[in-house]
C-alpha positions, 0 to 999 in steps of 0.5 A: 140527157147529155149535159143535164144536171140533177140534184148533185149539181154535176153533169150526168155521164161517165167519169174516168179515173186515169190512175187505175184506168176505170170509168164509172157512170155517176158519182154521189159525192161533191168531190169525185174520187175513184172508189178503187184507188182514191184518185181524182175522177175526170168528167168524160161525157155521156158518149165516152167508151172506155178502152181496155185497161191494158191498152196504155196508148189509148188511155194516154190519148184519153188522158190528154183529151180529158185534160185539154177539156174534150168531153165525149157528148153528142157532137154538135155541128162543127165539132170534130170527132176525137182522133182514133190514134195517138199519133193524130192527137197533137193535130186534133188538139191544135185544130181544136185550140184554133177553132176555140180561138176563132170562136172567141174572136167571133164572139168578141166581134159580136159583142163589139157589134152589139155594143156599137149598136147600143151606143148608136141607139143611145146617141139617137135617143139623146139627139131626140131628147135634145131636139124635144128640148129645143122644140119646147124652148122654141114653143115657149119663146113663140108663146111669149112673143105672141103674148107680148104682141097681143098684149097678154091678158 
């Protein structure tokens, strides 16, 4: 069910308030706010497990991950696990940024390849249309020549 949308239009899963270090499951309002402190809630994903409230180092890590767009859902192929320690966070985020940039580059290459194939198909279609027009003109010329030669009636 991870990432599914229900009537609210928002993904289901856990939401986190960084200010008061709390997590809640679903939010029933359009602008998610914390029920305790009124702070903004961040979507953490279905598989998020909140650290203890007193563990400030882990909450700093959670904040950095959520602010950078990491969502704790079932990992797909190629996705790395979030770091266990705060000291590994900068390496994880830089690798994630490089992977995203690489994926963006690959998708741009794929779009360019698809665009080139489309242009090639259009050129081929245009060539066929031109060849058909030339053939039609040739047939018309041949028909007129035959009409003149045999004294059309």
